C-alpha positions as CSV (number, residue, x, y, z in Angstrom):
1,M,137.7,-123.7,-102.3
2,L,136.2,-122.4,-105.6
3,W,135.0,-125.9,-106.5
4,T,133.2,-126.1,-103.2
5,I,131.4,-122.8,-103.8
6,A,130.6,-123.8,-107.3
7,V,129.1,-127.2,-106.2
8,I,127.1,-125.5,-103.4
9,L,125.7,-122.9,-105.9
10,L,124.8,-125.7,-108.4
11,V,123.0,-127.7,-105.7
12,L,121.1,-124.6,-104.6
13,W,120.2,-124.0,-108.2
14,L,119.0,-127.6,-108.6
15,I,116.9,-127.4,-105.4
16,G,115.4,-124.1,-106.5
17,Y,114.7,-125.3,-110.0
18,F,113.3,-128.8,-109.3
19,G,112.2,-128.3,-105.7
20,P,108.8,-126.5,-106.2
21,A,107.6,-129.3,-108.5
22,R,108.4,-131.9,-105.9
23,L,107.9,-130.0,-102.6
24,P,105.3,-127.2,-102.8
25,S,106.7,-125.7,-99.6
26,I,109.8,-124.5,-101.5
27,P,108.9,-121.1,-103.0
28,R,109.7,-120.2,-106.6
29,T,112.7,-117.9,-106.8
30,G,112.6,-116.8,-110.5
31,S,115.7,-114.9,-111.4
32,L,117.7,-115.9,-108.4
33,I,117.9,-119.4,-109.8
34,H,119.5,-118.1,-113.0
35,L,121.8,-115.8,-111.0
36,L,123.1,-118.8,-109.0
37,L,123.7,-120.8,-112.2
38,V,125.6,-117.9,-113.8
39,I,127.8,-117.4,-110.7
40,A,128.6,-121.2,-110.6
41,V,129.5,-121.2,-114.3
42,I,131.7,-118.1,-113.9
43,I,133.5,-119.6,-110.9
44,I,134.2,-122.9,-112.8
45,V,135.4,-121.0,-115.9
46,V,137.7,-118.8,-113.9
47,N,139.1,-121.7,-112.0
48,L,139.8,-123.6,-115.3
49,L,141.5,-120.6,-116.9
50,Q,143.8,-120.2,-113.9
51,R,145.4,-123.6,-114.3
């Protein structure tokens, strides 16, 4: 379940980061992109430490 959330957050981050350059209709989100990346990394680290 955590891996699914982490992958979804990572995909959203990639869309937010590279999307505006490719598709101008996607708005720039600024700090939200970095927040999603930090949440995804924290989820992955917590999941790896629990094993």
